[in-house]
N, C-alpha and C positions, 0 to 999 in steps of 0.2 A: 793275611790269609785267615779265613774263618776257621774256628775249631771244628774238628771232626766229631760227629755225634755217634756214640757207641752205647748200645744197650747191653746190660749184663743181667741175665735172669738167674734165679737161685742165688741172689747176691747176699743173702743172709748166712750162707755157709762159709766154708774156708776158701774155696778157689776164687769166687767172685771178688772178695776183698783183696786177694793177692794181686790180680791184674789191675783192679781199680787203683790200688796204691801206686803201682808202677805208672799207670797212665796219668794219674793226678799229680805225680811228681815230674813227669816228663813235660807236661804242658802241651797245649795244642789239641786237647780232647775235651769234649763235654760228655760226661758219663751219666747214664740213667741206670740207677740201681733198683732192681725190682725183686720182690719175693712175697710169699704168702704172709710171712711175718715182717715186721718193720725192719728193713735194711738200714744200715748206718754208714755214713761217710767214714772211711778209715781215718783214724786219728793221726795227726802230725804230718799230713800230706802238704805239699807246697801250694797246691791250687784247689783248696776245698770248695771254693766258690764255683768250680766247674762241674760239680756233682749235684744230682737231684735224686731223691728217693721216692719211689712209687710203690706203695703196698697194694697188692692185688692178687687175684687168683688166675694163674696162667692157663688154667683149664677152661676159663670163661672166654667165649668169643668176643664179647663186648669189651672185656678188659684188654684183650689182644689188640683190638681196634684202637682203643684210646692210648695204649702204650706206644704203638707205632706212630700214631698221629703226633705224639709228644716229642718225637725224636727226629723229625724231618729237618733237613735232608739227612738220611741215615747212611753212615759209613760202614758199620759192622755190627754184628750181634754175637755175643758170647752166650751160648746156651748151656747153662750149668745146673738148671733146676732138675730135680729128679728124686725118686724114692730109692734109697740105698739097697744093697744086696739082701741082707737079712729081712729088711722091711718089705721088699718086693716078694720074697719067697713066702712071707707070712700073709700078704694081702695082694693076690694076683690082680684083682679088679682095680685097686688103687694104682698099682704099677702100670697097668694098661692105660689108665686114664692120664697119668702124669708122664710116664716115660715114653709112651708111644703117641697117644692121641693129641696131647697138648703140643708136642713137638711138631707133629704133622700139621696141626692147625696153624701154628705160628709160621711154619715154612710156607704153607699155601697162602697165608696172608701176605707174607713178604714177596711172594711171586707177583702179587697184584700191585703192592705199594712200592716196592723197591727191587724190581727184577735185576738179578746179577749182583746183589749185595753180598759182601763177605760175611760168611757164617762160619763160626768155629764151634763145633759140637763136642761136648765131653762124652766120650764113650768110655769103655773100660776093657781091661784085659780079661774081664770075666766073660767076654765073648768066646774065649777058648775053653774047651773041656777035654777030658780024657777020651781016648788015649793021646798022650802028648810025648814028644821027644824031650830029652833032657834040656835042650835049648830050643825055644820056638823061633823059627825063621819066618821070613815073608811068605814061604810056600805052604805053611801049615794052614789048613782049612779050619775056620772057627766052628766049633760044635759045642755051644754052651750047655751046661748041665743045670742051670738055674734060671728062674724067671727073669732076674735082673739082666743076666747076660743075653738071654733070648730076646728080650725087649730092646736092649741096646743094639743088638745085631739087626733086628728088623728095621729099626730106625736108620741104621747105617745104610742098608740097601735102598731105602727111600731117598736118603740124602744123595747117595751116589747117582741115582737116576735124575734127581732134580738138578744136580750139577751138570750132568751130561747134556741135559736139555737146555742149559743156560738160564734156568730159573733162579739159581743162586750160585755164588762162588764159594764153595765149601771146602773146609778141611775138617776131618774127623780125627780127634785125638783120643787114642786108647791109653788112659792114664794107668800108671802103676798105683799101688797103695801109697798115699801121701803121708809121710811120717817125718816129723812128729806134728800131728794136728793139735793146736791149742784148744782150750775150752773143754766141753763135756764130751763123753762118749757118744757115738752116732749109732744108727741102725745098720751099720755095715758089718759084715762078718769079720772084716779085717780091723775093726775098731781097736781091738786089743793091742795091735802093733804100735799104735801111738800110746795107748793107755799104759802099757808096761814100762814106758819111759816117763810119761807125763804124770801119772798118778803117784808113783813112788817119790818123784821130786816134790810133790805137794803133801807127802805124808799119808797118802791114801792107798788102799789095796787095789790091785788089778788082777782079775782072773784070766789066765791064759787057757783057752779052750782046747788046746792040743797038748797031750802029754808026750811030746817028742821034740826034744831040743834041737834035733837035726833038721826039723821042718823049716823049709826056706820059702821066703816070699820075695816078690819083686817090688822094690821100694824106690821112691824118689823123695827129695826134700821139698818143702814149700818154696825155697829160694830158687832151686833149679827149675821147678815147674813154672814159677813166675817168669823167669827169663825165657823159657821155651814158649809160653803163651804169647809174649810180646813178639818173639821172632816169627811165630806163625801168623800173627796179625799182619805182618808186613811181608810175608813170603810170596814169591812169584807163584801164581796159580799154576803155571805150566810145569812146575817141578814134579807134579804127579799126573798120572793118566787121567783122562776125563771121567772115566767110570770107576776108578779106584782111588778114593780120597782119604783113606785112613793112614795114620802114622802111629806106630807103637812108640809112645813117648819114652825116652831113655830112663833107665833106672839101674839098680844094682840088686843082685840076688843076695839075701841076707838071712841067716838062720836065727832061730830063737836064741840059741846059745850065744851067737855073736852079739845080739842086742843086749843080752844079760851082761856079757863081758864089758860092753861099752858103757852100760849104765853103771856098773861097779867101778870102772876106771875113771869115768868123768863125773859121776854123781856121788860115788862113795859106796863101799861094800855094804854099808848098813841099809842101803835102799833095796837090796834084794829081798829083805824080809817082807816087803809089801807085795811080793809076787806069789800068787797061788796057782798051781797047775791043776786043772780040773777038766776032764774031758767033757765037751758038749757035742754029742753025736751030730746034731743038726748043723751046727756051725762047722764042725770038722769036715763033714761031707762037702759043704760048699768050698771050704778052703782048699781041700785036697783036689778039687776039680780044676783049680787054677794052675797056671804055668808058674814054675819056680824061677825061670830064667828066660831071657830073650836075647836074640841076636840083634844088636842095636846099630849095626853098621849102616843101614839105610838112613835112619834118622840123624845119625852123626854126619853123614854125607850131605844131608839136607841143611846142615848148619845148626842142629840142636845140640844141647849140652847135657852132660851127665854128672852125677855126684861121684866123688872120689871113692867112697866106701860107706858101708853101713855105720861104721864107727864115726866117720865124719858127719853123717846125718845126725846121730845122737849128740855128738859134741856141739854141733851148731845150735841145737835146741837148748841144751843145758847152759851153754855160754850166754844165750839170749836171756835166760832167767837172771843172770848175774849182772846184767848191764844196768 
């Protein structure tokens, strides 16, 4: 049986390499990794020869045409490219171009070249805004308070209708904040949630933009997200209604204090000296508009997995540094 061709956009970030690693270790898949910057084949995978990297601008219609032509016959597309939350708030037009228009253009091109193809779109729990209950359930209406969430929600509506019409076979994944992200800080308002573990473990300072250690965020680890992405790739389309394609990806609600305690326990008390708490009003407004916790009974029934705790997420990262 021939390998299945899969495109991963935004492959220079964190999420693309996660699922690429899984697929290139599984075998049976040809992976096309694309981004505006040079993407790289994840190191140490079992089948690196099954991956190709294409650098290009996904906002360009000519690049979309060449990208799709390079991946035929196409099995699935993971759409991970985008401008993050703080970056979107700072540059509305860039967010509109990348987070809305480029996704729309790619979907419309897929309608012509590969009708009914599996599409997995990365949305965000930033589609929710205040007022919110203590725990967000499936019945809560998204009311985003930031450009990032608004553009993600607008794209969700577009994808729901394209799925209903049979143009694509789509799943929309509303990601929690993924912690701990390796590498450098991002333009996400939630970037400090990784930074407050990652930077101290490398002897560097991290600024926490909220002076409230009880402040909670909804988090998942890279490893649980990797598993859930693979499960959605192979999920029966009929598990969701034709016009409601989103899934709130499972996570755990964790406070800043709990993250600090886990850092001290597994990384050492001395690491706390690298944390500086300093209010950033713009970031705090975005962060406090997001939901601190979610009812994840539906995604668990769909077969997705969750992390054990915030402490387990921190320990997983610190243990990975010691291997």
